[in-house]
Wavefront OBJ file of the C-alpha trace (Angstrom):
o trace
v 0.000 0.000 0.000
v 1.159 3.511 -0.768
v 1.202 6.438 1.641
v -1.919 7.835 -0.043
v -3.777 4.591 0.624
v -2.624 4.587 4.251
v -3.685 8.224 4.632
v -7.095 7.575 3.083
v -7.606 4.558 5.301
v -6.505 6.532 8.373
v -8.870 9.431 7.634
v -11.705 7.007 6.906
v -11.057 5.129 10.154
v -11.099 8.400 12.089
v -14.429 9.318 10.493
v -15.736 5.854 11.418
v -14.680 6.305 15.063
v -16.336 9.715 15.284
v -19.482 8.341 13.646
v -19.643 5.315 15.941
v -19.214 7.508 19.020
v -21.922 9.933 17.912
v -24.287 7.139 16.819
v -24.839 6.480 20.518
v -26.503 9.889 20.860
v -30.184 10.309 20.102
v -31.123 12.213 16.946
v -27.445 12.974 16.132
v -26.734 11.448 12.704
v -23.728 9.343 13.745
v -24.602 6.651 11.259
v -24.574 9.269 8.480
v -21.085 10.272 9.610
v -20.015 6.619 9.344
v -21.486 6.380 5.850
v -19.763 9.616 4.843
v -16.497 7.808 5.608
v -17.417 5.176 3.027
v -18.280 7.854 0.465
v -15.148 9.918 1.143
v -12.925 6.849 0.772
v -14.650 5.899 -2.490
v -14.338 9.401 -3.952
v -10.744 9.752 -2.759
v -9.467 6.353 -3.848
v -11.691 5.631 -6.860
v -11.157 2.122 -8.181
v -8.782 1.302 -5.291
v -11.767 1.602 -2.915
v -14.927 -0.455 -2.537
v -17.406 -0.872 -5.399
v -20.327 1.532 -5.816
v -22.570 -1.410 -4.962
v -21.051 -1.418 -1.450
v -21.580 2.345 -1.135
v -25.255 1.857 -2.026
v -25.724 -1.143 0.294
v -24.152 0.703 3.216
v -26.297 3.731 2.343
v -29.461 1.650 2.631
v -28.268 0.248 5.976
v -27.605 3.811 7.149
v -31.035 4.971 6.027
v -32.683 2.170 8.000
v -30.723 3.216 11.115
v -31.696 6.870 10.762
v -35.358 6.051 10.235
v -35.311 3.751 13.249
v -33.815 6.523 15.361
v -36.759 8.803 14.634
v -39.472 6.143 14.773
v -38.498 3.981 17.763
v -39.344 6.543 20.470
v -42.818 6.915 19.027
v -43.092 3.132 18.625
v -42.112 2.625 22.274
v -44.698 5.140 23.440
v -47.402 3.461 21.350
v -46.312 0.000 22.538
v -46.785 1.152 26.141
v -50.295 2.381 25.411
v -49.818 5.998 24.348
v -52.478 7.689 22.262
v -51.508 9.365 19.013
v -51.253 12.637 20.969
v -48.809 11.046 23.394
v -46.737 9.649 20.527
v -46.776 13.032 18.800
v -45.779 14.666 22.080
v -42.823 12.290 22.365
v -41.694 13.201 18.857
v -42.069 16.946 19.506
v -40.251 16.551 22.832
v -37.318 14.886 21.067
v -37.236 17.606 18.429
v -37.361 20.483 20.935
v -34.896 18.709 23.223
v -32.343 18.727 20.428
v -32.151 22.534 20.670
v -32.120 22.948 24.473
v -28.910 22.999 26.495
v -27.603 20.611 27.660
v -28.746 18.691 24.596
v -27.967 15.165 25.791
v -30.126 15.656 28.890
v -33.039 17.122 26.946
v -32.821 14.548 24.171
v -33.604 11.934 26.811
v -36.007 13.904 29.024
v -37.762 15.865 26.244
v -39.562 12.885 24.688
v -40.701 11.700 28.123
v -42.131 15.103 29.007
v -43.650 15.361 25.532
v -45.365 11.979 25.875
v -46.765 12.898 29.300
v -48.017 16.285 28.099
v -49.516 14.690 24.982
v -51.383 12.149 27.081
v -52.653 14.838 29.454
v -53.864 16.886 26.459
v -55.662 13.779 25.225
v -57.585 13.734 28.510
v -55.753 10.747 29.942
v -54.302 10.431 33.429
v -50.811 11.276 34.586
v -50.260 7.547 35.168
v -51.064 6.794 31.512
v -48.764 9.628 30.465
v -45.954 8.295 32.629
v -46.388 4.851 31.101
v -46.121 6.425 27.642
v -42.993 8.254 28.810
v -41.407 4.973 29.913
v -42.278 3.505 26.511
v -40.520 6.426 24.866
v -37.363 5.688 26.861
v -37.552 1.986 25.989
v -38.001 2.846 22.310
v -35.071 5.247 22.503
v -32.819 2.587 24.015
v -33.798 0.150 21.267
v -33.078 2.880 18.688
v -29.622 3.574 20.171
v -28.721 -0.107 20.064
v -30.072 -0.543 16.547
v -28.385 2.574 15.184
v -25.045 1.656 16.751
v -25.315 -1.958 15.564
v -26.113 -0.877 12.017
v -23.198 1.585 12.085
v -20.874 -1.239 13.122
v -22.377 -3.276 10.276
v -21.564 -0.480 7.771
v -17.944 -0.345 8.992
v -17.668 -4.145 8.823
v -19.114 -4.336 5.311
v -16.714 -1.593 4.187
v -13.601 -3.295 5.554
v -14.657 -6.739 4.331
v -15.309 -5.376 0.846
v -12.010 -3.501 0.893
v -10.029 -6.595 1.853
v -11.826 -9.134 -0.340
l 1 2 3 4 5 6 7 8 9 10 11 12 13 14 15 16 17 18 19 20 21 22 23 24 25 26 27 28 29 30 31 32 33 34 35 36 37 38 39 40 41 42 43 44 45 46 47 48 49 50 51 52 53 54 55 56 57 58 59 60 61 62 63 64 65 66 67 68 69 70 71 72 73 74 75 76 77 78 79 80 81 82 83 84 85 86 87 88 89 90 91 92 93 94 95 96 97 98 99 100 101 102 103 104 105 106 107 108 109 110 111 112 113 114 115 116 117 118 119 120 121 122 123 124 125 126 127 128 129 130 131 132 133 134 135 136 137 138 139 140 141 142 143 144 145 146 147 148 149 150 151 152 153 154 155 156 157 158 159 160 161 162 163 164
């Protein structure tokens, strides 16, 4: 391997590490950062990189992870008995929480508060709202695990395709 190939692989690996670390955060597009590493390596190295088919496959995997990140909190709320207003409240809480400092705290607490408020606005009890809030947390945990796992899958597919 030449120094250019080592440099490209080093930069790509650094992008992968940053993406994997940020994929553990809610709403932050860590999996998109991981996929950008695949794209950057392909554009930088051309034919010495992975095939475009691999770029597309890893892009689809990334898209699934991003969609899951946005949907799982709402799914968890609904699974724990939330009304559509509670699920919408969870989604709005996640969105608003992204912009409030400290963001990590509000990205976790915002959907819970949103689900509770949504349930109260739907005329349900605080207990039902709290249950929806717990469902939002469960859905968020599932989303974190899924997004991180799919990001690891993208990195693995990239390196396997590069070596084989």
